[in-house]
Structures are given as C-alpha cells and as structure tokens.
N, C-alpha and C positions, 0 to 999 in steps of 0.2 A: 628512482621509484619513490613515490610519495606514500608513506604509511601513517595512518591515523589509528590511535588506539583509544576508543571511547565506546564503551559497552562491548566492543569486539574489535578485531583487527580489520581495518578498512584500507584497501589499496585504491587510491583515486588518482588517475592520470590518464591522459590521452594515450591509447595504444598499450596500456599496461596489462591487458589480458594475458598475453603469452608468458611473460616473465612471472607475473603474480600467480598464475594458475600452477605452473610448475613448482614454484616456491612453496605454495600452500599445500599442495598434494604431498610434497616431501615432508613438510613440517608436521602435518597431521597424520602422516603414516598411511595415506590412502593409496592403495595399489589397484583396487578394483572398484571404482566408483559407479554408482547407478546415476545416470544423467536423467534428471526429471526436467522435461521441457514441454513446450507447446509449439503450435504451428506458427505463431506470430513472428518469431525471429527470422524465419525464412531459411532456405537451403544454404545461402551464402554464409550467413552468420553461424549457422550450425556447423558447417564445414570448417569454418575458421576455429571454432571452439574445439572441435574434435582434433584438428591438426595441432592445436596447442598442447594437447596431452602428451606427456613423455612417451617415448616409443615402447617402454616396458609396461605401460598402463593398459589394462584390459577393461574398457568401460562396457556397461550394459545401458540400454536406452529405454525410457518409459515416457511416452507422449500422452499428455492429459487431453481429455475431451474439452469441448467449448467451456464447460463450467466444471471446476474441480469438485468431485464428489467422493464419498466414501468408497464406492465401487472402484473408482480409479486408484484410490490410495491402496486398496486391498490388492488390486492387480499389480501395482508397482511393488508391493511387499513381496508378492510371489516371485517377481523378477529379481528382486533384491536377494532373496534367499536362494533361488535357483542359480544365480550367478556367483554366489559366494562373495557378495559385495562387502566392502569394509568401510564405506563412506558414501556420502550423497553429494551430488553436484546439481544444484538448482540453477537452471539457465533459461531466461525468458522473462515473461511478464510477471506482475505481482501474483496472479493466480497460480502460475507454475511454481513460484517460490513458496507459496502457501501450501501447495500439495507436497512439496519436498519436506516441509516442516511436519506435516501430518504423517508422512511416511516415517520420518525420523522417530516420532513417538511410537508408532506401531512396531517398527523394527526393534526398538529398544525395550519396549514395555508390553507390547501385545494388547489384546482386548479390542474393544470397539471405540471409535472416536468419541461417541457420546459420553463415555465415562470421563473424558478429559475436558469436556466443554465447560466454559464459564457458567453457562446456565444450569449445569448440573453440579456446580461446586467442584469442578475437576481440576482447577488450576494447580492446586496443591498436590495433585497426583502425578504431575509431570516432574520427574526427578532427573538430576544431572547424570547420575550413574547409569550406565548402560546405553545412553544416547550416542548414536553414531556421529562422527564428525561430519559437518556440513559446510560446504562452500556455496555462497550465493552470488550469482552473476546476473544482475538485471540488464535487460535490453530495452527497457522503457524508463521514463523518469516521472514517477507519480507516487506510488504507494510507499516506497521506501522499505518494502518488505525485507530487503537484504539486511537491514539492521534492526528490524522491529521484533518485539517479543510476541507478536500475534500471528494467527493464521485463521482464515475462514474457509471452511469446506462444507459442502452440502452433505447432510447425514442421510441415512437410509430412508428416512421418512420425508425427505425433501426440505427439512429445516436447515437453516444456516447455522452451523456449529462453529463458534468462536473458541479457539484454543489460545490461552494466554499464560505465559510463564517466562521469566527471565532466562530459563534454560532453553527456550526456543530460539533465542537470538543465535543466528548462524555462527559457526566457529570463525569464519572469515568472510568478508565481502570484497568483491572486486568490482569497482565502479569505473568503467571505461567508457567515456562519452562517445567514442567512435562507434560503439555498438548501437547507439540510438540514431545514427544519421539516416537510417532507412525508414524511420517512423513516418507514417502518413500524416498529413496536417490534422485530420480529425482525431487520430489517436494522440498526437502531440497535444492538442487542445484539451482532450478529456483527461489525460494523465497530468497535464500541467495544472489544470484547475483543481485536480485532486491535491496536488502538492501545495498549491497556494492556499486552499481551504484548510488543509492540515496545519499549516503554519499559523493561520489566523486562529483556528479553534484551539490549538495547543497553547497559544499565547493567552487566550481569554479563559482557558479552563481554570476551574477552582484549584486552589492549592498554592503553596509558596515554593517556587522553584526558579530562582533567578538564572541559573545556567540554561535551563530549558527555555525560559523567556527570551534570553539573548539569542540562542540558536534559532528559535522560531522567527524572530524579527529579521534576522540576517537572511534566513531562507525566503521569507516573504519579499524582501527587497530584491533578491535575485530573481524570483519568479516574476514579480511585477515588471521588472526591467527587461526581461528576456523572452517572455512567453510569446508576445506578438511576433518577434523576430524569428523564433524557432518554428512557429507555424508557417510563416510566410517564406522563410528561406531555410528549408530543412537541412541544407548542407553547411549551414553556419555553425562551425564546430564550437566557437566561443559561446554562442547562445545555447547550444546543446549542453555544453559543460556546466553553464550556470543553472540550467533547468535540472540537471542531474544532482547538482549540489543542493538546490532547493528541495528536491524530493528527499535527499539524504537528511537534510536538516529537519524537515517535518517529522521524519521517523525517529530521529535522535531525540527530539523533544517529546515524543509520544508518551514517555514515562509519566508526564504530567496529566495526560488524558486528552480527550477530544470533546466534542459537543453535540448539540442537537442536529446539526446538518448531517453529520456522519451517522448518528443514530437513525435518522430517516433513511439515509442511503443504504445502511445495513438492512433495515426492515423491509424496504421495497425490494432489495436484491434477494431477500429470503423467500419472497412469495412464489409459490409454485407456478411455473409457466411464465414468469416475468423475467425478461432479460434486458436490463437497463445498464447503461454505462455509469459506473460509480461516480466518476468525476463529473459527468454531466448532471447527475442529481445534485451533487454538492454545489455546482455552479448555480443551479436554479434556486436551491433552498437557502444558501448562505445569506443573501440579503434579507430574506424573511426572518431567518433566525437572529440576525443582528438586531433587527427591530424588536423582536420578542425579548432579547437579552438586554436591551438598552438600560433598563432600570438597575441592572446588576453589574455592569462593567465599568461604571465610573468614568475616569479620565483615560482609560486604556485606548480609546479610539484615537487619541492624539498620536500615540506611537505607531498605530497602524496606518494613519494618514501619512506620517513621515516615511514609513517603509514603502508605501505605495507611491510615494513621490507626489502627494496631493497637497494643495494649500490648506492652511489651518481651518478654513471655513467650509471645506468640501464635505459632501455627504458620502460617506464610505459606501453605503449600500448602492447608491446610484453609480458610483465609479465601478463597482464590481459588476453591475448589470451591463455597463458599457463595455468593460473588458471582455466579458463573456460573449457579447454580441460581436465584438471585433474579431474574435477567433472562431466565429460561426458555431457557438454552442446554442442549443435550444433555450428559449426563454421561459418555457412553461413545461410542467410535467406532462400535460396533455399531448404535447408535441412528441413525447416518447411513447405514446400509446397507453399511458396510465389513465385510469378512470376513478370516479368517486368510490366505486367498490374496492379498488386497490387501496385507496387512501384509508378507508374504514378498516380494512384487513391489516394494514401495516401499522396503524396508530398504536395499538397495544404492544406490538413488538418493539416499536421505537421507545415506548415508555420503559420497557424492561431492558433495553440495551444498556450495557454498562456505562457507555459514554453519556447517558442521561445524568448519571451521578456526578460527572465532572463538568457538565454544562454550567455556566455561571448562574443560570436560573432554572431550577428543576422544573421539568414540564410534565404535565399529566397526559394521559392518553387523549383526552379531549383537546388539550393544547396542540398536541401533534397533529390531530385530525384537522384542526382549524388552520395550522400552518400549511399543511399540504393542500387543503382545499383552496386556500388563497393563492397557491402556486399552480393550480390546475390550469 
C-alpha cells in the first residue's frame, strides 16, 4: 500500500480501496459512516465501495441531486443525526465530496452554510474541534477535492457559496485509479482539462511557494502526456493513474491559489439556471486568460512549455486550444448555451472571486466581461 502524508493521509494505488477503507475507518474510529455520494459512479462502483466496508460497519446513505445545494446538505444532516453517525465517507465526483465537506461543517458546528462562506468572512468560523472525521474517495480525476481545503455548494438563494479552511481538508483520501475506468470520454475530458488548468493556474498564481510550483508542473506534465490516451482508451489503467495523479497534484498546489479562468468558471457556475461543466469552461477560457496575464508572468511560460512537451518557440495558448479540440471540448462559451447576458451577470462575480486575488494580473469586472465576450 502506498501512503503519502502531505496536508492529509493519501492512499494512492491501483485497487487500494478495500484495504485503505478498512484501515482508515478503524484509524479514525468510524463505525457508522454517512456515505455521501452521487449517481455518477454507477451501481457497480457503489456496490464495490459498500462491500469494502467491514461487516460490523452500519452505513447510512445520502445521494445528492445534480447540483449540490444547501437543501441537500440539510437533508444529509438529518440522516446523519437520525442514523447516529460518527463520520462521513464522501464517494464520487468533486461535487459529492464538496457536499460531504459542507455536511461536515453543519454536523460539527450547526447553523447555515452562508455563515461559513468566504464571501461572508466565514473561513475563520470553521474550527477543527467538533468536526467529524471524513474519508474522501474520488471516482473522477479533476477537481482534487479529496485533498483540497475548499467546497462549493449552492446556498438557499441560489448563490454559489465557497467554504475554505485548512480544517476542511478530509482526514484521509483514497485515490484508486481503478475507480475511474468507467468514466465516459466526455467526463474524462472535462475533468482532465480541469486538472490541467488547475496545474497551470496554481503555477502562475501570485506568491512564493516553490514546493507548490514543483507539484503543479509535475501534475501538468502528467495531464498533458496522458489526457488524450485516457479519453481515447478508457481502459488504459496507466493513463487513468497519471490523470488521477495530475488531479491530486493540482489540488495539493491549491494552497498557492488559482487564477482568472477558475474565477470565471466559478462565476458562470453560480448563475441561476446555468449548468455548465467546470472543466469545459476552464478549457475555453484558459488561452484567453494566458493572453491577458502575459505582461505579469515573465519567463514562467518556458516551464509550462517544457511540461507540455512543446518546443521553446511554441505558443502555449495555441497548444491548449489544440489539445482541447483533440479531446472534443467546446471551443467557445456560446457552444455551452451561454450568452452575452450571462457574461454581464457573471463578470462582477468573477471580480469578487477570491482567486482573482491570486491571478498574476488582477482583473476588473470589465476585464472579465471582455475576456468572456471574446470567448463567446
């Protein structure tokens, strides 16, 4: 069994789910976990996860809707309390793990989610004491939520609430690449472009953090070298392993911050009635953001070229456009049903997004509107 300790305990190996899950439940003293999941993993993977639980474990189950929201978190809280649960097992996509983190805060500290949102100055209100232990098991390779200190959930008023605290990092993560073999090509591409964009934006983010830079570049190289293969040959376990490692790296480097592409993806995803794939938005916006950031990133594009496997004179933004096209990602925001009205509504939200503060070149709301209009 491979065990990594960086921010949290991370079990990373093919087929590690069964041994690691039993070990962590015992280590964390969890006898009655609430399993927070979604429909994406499918019946076979869910059955495998449930079969991996020790015989004396009595799990309860909470399945989230298409978009994790506060109502789903409150419903999960009711099940948590009714079942006498003593821990949380997040199993599934990034949104499932985010909802598990939101539940963790509500079960430990009570109140409404808005009180803990970054926009309300709530990060400092999330305390370690009282939080239930949580195990995170991703079945996709993209957001890296299994080791990230963030969670995004829709509030009662439809706003996207971002919770962020080092105390939100799960107690343990189990990264088993075999759990991603059933991902469809489109989902593989969307999550893979999310991982790749995270690695680029964390590397370019403001601040001095050499360990995060190294982790981000390593993740970028893994994503660039394996995304095409993972999309074309879903049963290629080696490619799946590298994509899961890329997603993990992007999240481990997240402590440095992200940039304008993610600020835009968060803003568009927060609009009422808008359902867009986070990774697809990042894939469209990243070349535009790189052009905007060019005056502020100096010679850092050289390291990105090298990680992408490009020659020294290559144009990084063109290479990213080509990669996205190869894995059948949309090339324009308009292809996702977004309009000029959506752009104007999202621009001020992107300006207020916390990752605007770590983007190499701080952007105004008008800058964000122009970036998105150019990508329509």
